[in-house]
DOTI-773471 format. One record per residue (C-alpha): residue number from 1; x, z, y. Coordinates in steps of 0.25 Angstrom, whole numbers. Each point is the difference from the previous one (the first is absolute). Example, Ala and Ser with C-alpha at 12.3 -4.5 7.8 and 13.67 -1.06 7.14 Angstrom:
2
PT seq  east    up north
PT   1    49    31   -18
PT   2     6    -2    14
% end
This chain:
641
PT seq  east    up north
PT   1   519   146   325
PT   2   -11    -6    -8
PT   3   -13     8     3
PT   4   -13    -3    -8
PT   5    -9    12     3
PT   6     2     0    15
PT   7     7    11     8
PT   8   -12     9     1
PT   9     2    15     0
PT  10    -9     3   -12
PT  11     4     1   -15
PT  12    12     6    -8
PT  13    12    -9    -3
PT  14     9     1   -12
PT  15    14    -5     1
PT  16     9    -7   -10
PT  17    15    -3     1
PT  18     8    -9    -9
PT  19    15     0     2
PT  20     4   -13    -8
PT  21    13    -7    -1
PT  22    -2    -9    13
PT  23   -10     8     8
PT  24    -7    13     3
PT  25   -15    -2     1
PT  26   -12     8     4
PT  27   -15    -2    -3
PT  28   -11     8     5
PT  29   -13     1    -7
PT  30   -14     4     4
PT  31   -13     2    -7
PT  32   -13     0     7
PT  33    -7     8   -11
PT  34    11     8    -6
PT  35    -1    -8   -13
PT  36    12    -6    -6
PT  37    -7   -14    -2
PT  38    -2     0    15
PT  39    15     1     4
PT  40     4   -10    10
PT  41    13    -4     7
PT  42     0     6    14
PT  43    14    -5     4
PT  44    14    -3    -6
PT  45    14     0     6
PT  46    14    -4    -5
PT  47    14     2     4
PT  48     9   -11    -6
PT  49    14     6    -3
PT  50     8   -13     2
PT  51    -6    -4    13
PT  52    -5    13     6
PT  53    12     8    -4
PT  54    11   -11     1
PT  55    11    10     4
PT  56     0     4   -15
PT  57     4   -14    -4
PT  58    -8     0   -13
PT  59    -4   -13    -6
PT  60   -14     1    -7
PT  61     0    15     3
PT  62    13     2    -8
PT  63    15     1     0
PT  64     7    -8   -11
PT  65    14     5    -2
PT  66    12    -9    -2
PT  67    12     2    -8
PT  68    14    -5     4
PT  69    -3   -14    -4
PT  70   -12     0     8
PT  71    -9     0   -12
PT  72   -12     9    -2
PT  73     4    13    -8
PT  74   -14     3    -4
PT  75    -1    11    11
PT  76   -13    -2     8
PT  77    -4    11    10
PT  78    -8     2    13
PT  79     3     9    12
PT  80    -8    13    -1
PT  81     1     2    15
PT  82    -6   -14     1
PT  83   -12     6    -7
PT  84    -1    12     9
PT  85     1    -9    12
PT  86   -11    -9    -5
PT  87   -10    11    -2
PT  88     2     4    15
PT  89    -1   -15     4
PT  90   -12    -2    -8
PT  91    -8    12     7
PT  92     5    -5    13
PT  93    -6   -14    -2
PT  94   -13     7    -4
PT  95     0     9    12
PT  96     3   -13     9
PT  97   -12    -6    -6
PT  98    -9    12     2
PT  99    -2     4   -14
PT 100    -9    12    -1
PT 101     9    10    -7
PT 102    -9    11     3
PT 103   -10    -6   -10
PT 104     9     1   -11
PT 105    -4    10   -11
PT 106    11    -2   -10
PT 107    12    -9    -4
PT 108     6    -4   -13
PT 109    10   -11    -3
PT 110     8    -9    -9
PT 111    14    -5    -1
PT 112     9    -9    -8
PT 113     3     6   -13
PT 114    13     5    -6
PT 115     7     2    14
PT 116     6    13     2
PT 117     3     9    13
PT 118    11    11     0
PT 119    -3    12     9
PT 120    12     8     5
PT 121     0    15     1
PT 122    -4    -1    15
PT 123   -12    -8    -3
PT 124   -10    11    -2
PT 125     3     6    13
PT 126    -1   -13     7
PT 127   -14    -3    -7
PT 128    -5    14     4
PT 129     4    -2    14
PT 130   -10   -11     1
PT 131   -11    11    -1
PT 132     6     8    12
PT 133    -7     1    13
PT 134    13    -3     8
PT 135    -3   -11    11
PT 136    15    -4     0
PT 137     0    -3   -15
PT 138   -12    -8     1
PT 139     6    -8    11
PT 140    10    -5   -10
PT 141    -1   -12    -9
PT 142    -3     2   -15
PT 143    13    -7    -3
PT 144     8    10     9
PT 145    -7    12    -7
PT 146     3    -5   -14
PT 147    13    -8     2
PT 148     9    11    -7
PT 149   -10     3   -11
PT 150     5   -10   -11
PT 151    12     0    -9
PT 152    -2   -14    -4
PT 153    -3    -9    12
PT 154    -2   -13    -8
PT 155   -11     3   -10
PT 156     1    -8   -13
PT 157   -13    -8    -3
PT 158    -7    -7   -11
PT 159     8   -13     2
PT 160    13     8    -4
PT 161     7    -5   -13
PT 162    13     8     1
PT 163    -3    11   -10
PT 164     1    -7   -14
PT 165    10    10    -5
PT 166    -9    12     4
PT 167   -12    -7    -7
PT 168     9    -1   -13
PT 169     4    15     1
PT 170   -14     5     2
PT 171    -5    -8   -12
PT 172    12     3    -9
PT 173    -2    15     3
PT 174   -14     0    -5
PT 175     4    -9   -12
PT 176    11     8    -5
PT 177   -10    11    -3
PT 178    -5   -10   -11
PT 179    13     1    -8
PT 180     4   -14    -2
PT 181    11    -3    11
PT 182     0   -15    -3
PT 183   -14    -1     4
PT 184    -1    11    10
PT 185    -3    -8    12
PT 186   -12    -8    -6
PT 187    -6    13    -5
PT 188     3     6    14
PT 189    -7   -11     7
PT 190   -13     2    -8
PT 191     1    15     1
PT 192     2    -1    15
PT 193   -12    -9     1
PT 194    -9     9    -8
PT 195     4    12     9
PT 196     0    -6    13
PT 197    -8   -13    -1
PT 198    12   -10     1
PT 199    14    -3    -6
PT 200    11     2    10
PT 201    -1   -10    11
PT 202    11    -2    11
PT 203   -10     2    11
PT 204    -6    13    -5
PT 205     4    12     7
PT 206     6     8   -11
PT 207    11    -9    -2
PT 208     3     0    15
PT 209     1    15     1
PT 210     9     0   -12
PT 211     9   -10     7
PT 212     1     9    12
PT 213     2    12    -8
PT 214    12    -6    -8
PT 215     6    -9    11
PT 216    -2     9    12
PT 217    -2    14    -5
PT 218     3     6    14
PT 219   -12    -8     6
PT 220    -9     4   -12
PT 221     4    15     2
PT 222    -3    -1    15
PT 223   -14    -6    -3
PT 224   -11    11     1
PT 225   -12    -9    -3
PT 226    -2   -13    -6
PT 227   -13    -8     3
PT 228    -6   -13    -3
PT 229    -3    -9    11
PT 230   -14     4     0
PT 231     2    15     0
PT 232    11    -2    11
PT 233   -11    -6     9
PT 234   -10    11    -3
PT 235    11    10     3
PT 236     3    -5    14
PT 237   -15     0     3
PT 238    -2    14    -5
PT 239    14     6     5
PT 240     2     6   -14
PT 241     5    -6   -13
PT 242   -12    -7    -7
PT 243    -2     0   -15
PT 244     2   -12    -8
PT 245   -13    -6    -7
PT 246     0    -3   -15
PT 247    -3   -15     2
PT 248    12    -3     9
PT 249     9    11    -8
PT 250    -3    -9   -12
PT 251     9   -10     5
PT 252    13     9     0
PT 253     3     1   -15
PT 254    -1    15     2
PT 255   -15     4    -1
PT 256    -6     3   -13
PT 257   -13    -7    -1
PT 258    -7    10    -8
PT 259     3    12     8
PT 260     1    -7    13
PT 261    12     8     3
PT 262    15    -2     0
PT 263     6    -2   -14
PT 264    10    11    -1
PT 265     9    -7   -10
PT 266     2   -11    10
PT 267     1     9    13
PT 268    10     9    -7
PT 269     8   -12    -5
PT 270     2    -6    14
PT 271     3    14     6
PT 272    11     2   -10
PT 273     6   -14     3
PT 274     4     4    14
PT 275     9    12     2
PT 276    -9     6    10
PT 277     1    14     6
PT 278   -10     8    -8
PT 279   -12     6     7
PT 280    -4    14    -3
PT 281   -15    -5    -3
PT 282     5   -10   -10
PT 283    -3     4   -15
PT 284    14     4    -4
PT 285     5   -10    10
PT 286    -5   -11    -9
PT 287   -11    -7     8
PT 288     3    -2    15
PT 289    -7   -13     0
PT 290   -14     6    -3
PT 291     2     9    12
PT 292     4   -12     8
PT 293   -12    -8    -4
PT 294   -10    12     3
PT 295   -14     1    -6
PT 296    -9   -12    -5
PT 297   -14     0     5
PT 298    -6    -2   -13
PT 299   -14    -4     6
PT 300     6   -10     9
PT 301   -11     3    10
PT 302     3    13     7
PT 303     0     3    15
PT 304    14     4     0
PT 305     0     4    15
PT 306    -4    -5    14
PT 307     6   -10    10
PT 308    11     8     7
PT 309    -1     4    15
PT 310    10   -11     4
PT 311   -10   -11    -4
PT 312   -12     9     6
PT 313     7     1    13
PT 314     5   -14     1
PT 315   -12    -8    -5
PT 316   -12     9     1
PT 317    -3     2   -15
PT 318    -8    13    -2
PT 319     8    11    -6
PT 320    -8     1   -12
PT 321     2   -14    -5
PT 322     3     1   -15
PT 323    12    -7    -7
PT 324    -5    -4   -14
PT 325    11    -3   -10
PT 326     7   -13     2
PT 327     2   -10   -12
PT 328     7   -13    -4
PT 329    -4   -13     5
PT 330    -5    -5   -14
PT 331    -9    12    -3
PT 332    -5    -1    14
PT 333    -4   -14    -2
PT 334    -8     4   -13
PT 335    -8     9     9
PT 336    -2   -11    10
PT 337    -5    -9   -10
PT 338   -10    10    -5
PT 339     4    -1   -14
PT 340    -7     8   -12
PT 341     6     4   -13
PT 342     1   -13    -8
PT 343     2    -9    12
PT 344    13    -8     1
PT 345     4    -5    13
PT 346     7   -14    -2
PT 347     8    -5    11
PT 348     3   -15    -1
PT 349    12    -2    10
PT 350    14    -4    -1
PT 351     1    10   -11
PT 352   -12     3    -8
PT 353    -3    15    -2
PT 354   -11     8    -7
PT 355    -3    14     3
PT 356    -9     6   -10
PT 357    -8    13     3
PT 358     0     7   -14
PT 359    -1    13    -7
PT 360    12    -3    -9
PT 361    15     1     2
PT 362    12     0   -10
PT 363    -2    12    -9
PT 364    11     8    -5
PT 365     3    -5   -14
PT 366    12    -3   -10
PT 367     9    -9     8
PT 368     9    -2   -12
PT 369    -8   -12    -4
PT 370     3    -7    14
PT 371    15     2    -2
PT 372     2   -13    -7
PT 373    -1   -14     6
PT 374   -10    -6   -10
PT 375   -13     4     8
PT 376    -2    -9    11
PT 377   -13     6     4
PT 378     6    14     1
PT 379    10    -6     9
PT 380   -10    -7     8
PT 381    -7    13     3
PT 382    13     3     8
PT 383    -4   -10    10
PT 384   -12     8     4
PT 385     0    12     9
PT 386   -11    11     1
PT 387    -3     8    12
PT 388   -10    12     1
PT 389   -12    -4     8
PT 390     0     5    14
PT 391   -12     9     0
PT 392    -6    -1   -15
PT 393     7    11    -8
PT 394    -3    -7   -13
PT 395     3   -14     5
PT 396    12    -8    -1
PT 397     5   -14     6
PT 398     6   -10    -9
PT 399     9   -10     7
PT 400     4   -13    -5
PT 401     8   -11     8
PT 402     4   -14    -4
PT 403     9    -8     9
PT 404    -5   -13    -3
PT 405   -13     0     8
PT 406    -5    -9    10
PT 407    13    -8     2
PT 408    -1    -4   -15
PT 409   -14    -5     2
PT 410     4    -8    12
PT 411    12    -6    -7
PT 412    -9    -4   -12
PT 413   -10    -5    10
PT 414    11    -9     7
PT 415     5    -5   -13
PT 416   -12    -3    -8
PT 417   -12     0     9
PT 418     4    -9    12
PT 419     3    12     9
PT 420   -15     2     1
PT 421    -8    13    -3
PT 422   -12    -8    -2
PT 423     6    -8   -11
PT 424     7    12    -5
PT 425   -14     7    -1
PT 426    -6   -12    -7
PT 427    11    -1   -10
PT 428    -2    15    -3
PT 429   -15    -2    -3
PT 430     2   -13    -8
PT 431    12     6    -8
PT 432    -7    13    -3
PT 433   -11    -8    -7
PT 434    10    -9    -7
PT 435     8    12    -4
PT 436   -11     8    -5
PT 437    -6   -11    -8
PT 438    14    -3    -6
PT 439     2    15    -5
PT 440    10     4    11
PT 441    12    -6    -8
PT 442     8    -2    13
PT 443     7    11     8
PT 444    10     1    11
PT 445     8    10     7
PT 446     5    -3    14
PT 447    11     9     5
PT 448     6    -8    12
PT 449     7    13     4
PT 450     5    10    -9
PT 451   -12     8    -5
PT 452    -1    15    -1
PT 453    -6    -1   -14
PT 454     4    -7    -8
PT 455    13     0     7
PT 456     3   -15    -1
PT 457     0   -12     9
PT 458    -4   -14    -3
PT 459   -13    -8    -4
PT 460    -4     1   -15
PT 461   -11    -8    -7
PT 462    -6     1   -14
PT 463    -9    -8    -7
PT 464    -5     3   -14
PT 465     9    12     1
PT 466    12    -8     1
PT 467     9    -2    13
PT 468    -2   -14     7
PT 469     6    -6    13
PT 470   -13    -4     5
PT 471   -15     1    -5
PT 472    -5   -13    -7
PT 473   -12    -6    -6
PT 474     0    -3   -15
PT 475    -2   -15     0
PT 476     2   -11   -10
PT 477     8   -10     9
PT 478     9     9     8
PT 479     7   -12     6
PT 480   -12    -7     6
PT 481    -2     1    15
PT 482   -14     6    -2
PT 483     6    11    -8
PT 484    11     2    10
PT 485   -10     1    12
PT 486    -9     9    -9
PT 487    12     9    -3
PT 488     4     1    15
PT 489   -14     4     4
PT 490    -1    10   -11
PT 491    13     6     3
PT 492    -4     2    15
PT 493   -13     7    -4
PT 494     6     8   -11
PT 495    12     5     9
PT 496   -10     5    11
PT 497    -8     7   -10
PT 498    11     6    -8
PT 499     7     6    12
PT 500   -13     7     5
PT 501    -3     5   -15
PT 502    14     5    -2
PT 503     0     8    13
PT 504   -14     6    -3
PT 505     2     2   -15
PT 506    13     8     4
PT 507    -8     9     9
PT 508   -11     2   -11
PT 509    11     4   -11
PT 510     6    10     9
PT 511   -14     7     3
PT 512    -4     1   -15
PT 513    -5    14    -4
PT 514     7     4   -12
PT 515     7    13    -5
PT 516    12    -9    -4
PT 517     6   -13     5
PT 518    -7   -12    -5
PT 519     7   -10    -9
PT 520    -1   -14    -5
PT 521    -6     4   -13
PT 522   -12     8     7
PT 523   -13    -6    -3
PT 524    -8    -5    12
PT 525   -11    10    -1
PT 526    11    11     3
PT 527     1    -3    15
PT 528    -9     8     8
PT 529     3     0    15
PT 530     1    11    10
PT 531    -6   -10    11
PT 532   -14     0     3
PT 533     0    -7    13
PT 534    10    -8     8
PT 535     2     0    15
PT 536     7   -12     4
PT 537     9    -1    13
PT 538    11    -8     5
PT 539     2   -14     4
PT 540    -5    -7   -13
PT 541   -12     9     0
PT 542    -7   -10     8
PT 543     0   -10   -11
PT 544   -12     2    -8
PT 545     4    -9   -12
PT 546    13     9    -2
PT 547    -9    12     1
PT 548   -10    -5   -10
PT 549    12    -2   -10
PT 550     4    14     3
PT 551   -14     5    -3
PT 552    -1    -8   -13
PT 553    13     5    -6
PT 554    -3    15     3
PT 555   -15    -1    -3
PT 556    -4     8    13
PT 557    -6    -3    13
PT 558    10    -4    11
PT 559    -3     4    14
PT 560     5    -9    11
PT 561     3    10    11
PT 562    -1    -3    14
PT 563    10     2    11
PT 564   -10     8     8
PT 565    -5   -10    10
PT 566     2     6    14
PT 567     4    13    -6
PT 568    15     1     2
PT 569     8     6   -11
PT 570   -10     1   -11
PT 571     6     1   -14
PT 572    14     4     6
PT 573     8    12    -2
PT 574    -3     6    14
PT 575   -15    -3    -2
PT 576     1     8   -14
PT 577     7    11     7
PT 578   -11     1    11
PT 579   -10     0   -11
PT 580     7    12    -6
PT 581     0     7    13
PT 582   -15    -2     1
PT 583    -3     5   -15
PT 584     8    12     1
PT 585     2     4    14
PT 586   -14    -2     7
PT 587    -7    12     6
PT 588   -12     0   -10
PT 589     7     1   -14
PT 590   -13     4    -7
PT 591    -4   -14    -2
PT 592    13    -5    -4
PT 593     0    -2   -15
PT 594    12    -4    -9
PT 595     7   -11     9
PT 596     4    -8   -12
PT 597   -15    -2    -4
PT 598    -5    -6    12
PT 599    -3   -15    -2
PT 600    -5   -11    10
PT 601     1   -14    -1
PT 602    -2   -10    11
PT 603   -13    -8    -1
PT 604     8   -12     4
PT 605    10     1   -12
PT 606     0   -11   -10
PT 607    -1     4   -14
PT 608     4    -9   -11
PT 609    -5     3   -14
PT 610     7    -3   -13
PT 611    -4   -10   -10
PT 612     1     9   -12
PT 613     1   -11   -11
PT 614    13    -4     7
PT 615     4    15     1
PT 616    -1     1   -15
PT 617     9   -12    -2
PT 618    11     5     9
PT 619    -1    14    -7
PT 620     3    -7   -13
PT 621    13    -6     6
PT 622     6    13     4
PT 623     8     2   -13
PT 624     6   -14     2
PT 625     4     3    15
PT 626     7    13    -5
PT 627     7    -8   -11
PT 628     5   -10    10
PT 629     4    10    10
PT 630     9     6   -11
PT 631     6   -13    -3
PT 632     4    -2    15
PT 633     6    13     0
PT 634     8    -3   -13
PT 635     4   -13     6
PT 636     6     7    12
PT 637     7    10    -8
PT 638     6   -11    -9
PT 639     5    -7    12
PT 640     7    13     6
PT 641     6     3   -14
% end
């Protein structure tokens, strides 16, 4: 337990849970004044799956299946009963630490996205029994009460990559409606992205359900309800099936972003792919999946029920404790970071990610123009995902991820900057001055690992628009020692700068506000950005030199977010879930305005302002970066031909 406000008997608490890949975490928040900007961490607890529940034999919280040759076959799962037991273990740990359950007013939660849980026909009775007054039942463990409640004991999770064929079927199904069979999959990818926010990904829930319906139809038939990991956790707490929220539901390839409800063309396609026994309530026996998924809480913020009697009797919760709709870990983190519309949360970690809070999403349009292979930026849009905002009915979250993040920066540091961040930062400053003065004629792309977009691997450098093996100065005596030394120093500085520039320019290009994909022929004044402010987090966010470049490229302030000091869990998904419990579950809701609008900023936060002259110069380079991305993509295609 990590208390911060003491163990007094005064004040309400708001509980947030996060069932992530490796642990189940709880954060309790309190507010002295009842205002959002006064929320403070009361305590936090965690159960680590590998160590605290070692009898499930997971590694990193998951089970990786091996084929006959002892190689991974792409199937990655987690034991659903491990999650059930973890919830009980977590509350037992809190009880042993004398956590004041009686002060909790409401609870909400978050969980790893895309994972799915399959409830049996016996599950609802078992869940309802948690609300009974039977003393003998309440003496049983949660695990023993629910152990027969699942048709699939190993839940597929976000790391699973075994559904490539199912992804292809989903995309081809939609693409065939465009008429050109030779280009049906490409058209289907774009149509699926426009409907659901993403092209088909192996980790997404829709392809996982399709795989079950086709390969194990009897198991699919026996499944009464399908939950995401977040709604599963809420269901156990309530003793009843919980609705899926639109933010987490957006990670399924099944939810229509505009209607915030299940897309009937997709649910019917999957329903008809299985051979299931038809249910009388299905429309003409065609859409069993919609029944299995249940309703969507389109608001994302309802009090769906109260904590069930089993938890009340065991731990001392008040019987009126509200359970506010649970969401995914990414949307919950957005709430924890207190992002407003126009804010982009940039996490500079092993992978670099950008989550943009926007009012735009891929609009339905004529997808035939995307069917060919000549529009690189239209293809680049498929590397993005869009989710509904967890509580803002008019908001969306755009997700961009690049594999080559901090590890790429470290590799360039070691190779060109004497393995020293101080040297790296100085090179970055010096090279930016030199590069701007020289018209930014040199560019580099550093994909040490195969990148998501463009899908290439390798290091590529360009000078004056032409590929080069290394950056060089234009000197009159290239063979002289002075020239060689100068070239080496110049190359060192340029590689540091061009790496960071390419990473952040890729982010900016992906976040351009435009009704159609940008191209290399677009003029530099046609690149308005959706981003009005950046909230920087992750390991490299402590480097102000890197953040200054980020500010200069985007032309917006960059807030260097703090870790919360002695406030455990600040900025985490569990903290965001607890904040959601506060916003939508407190006793006095009269003062609760739109939870998405509240904005506070730590007085200690460091804000880096852009140098707008540099921004204008970087903006002018966007068409050339787009051209070079297309060149790299063509190079890859030619190599594969």
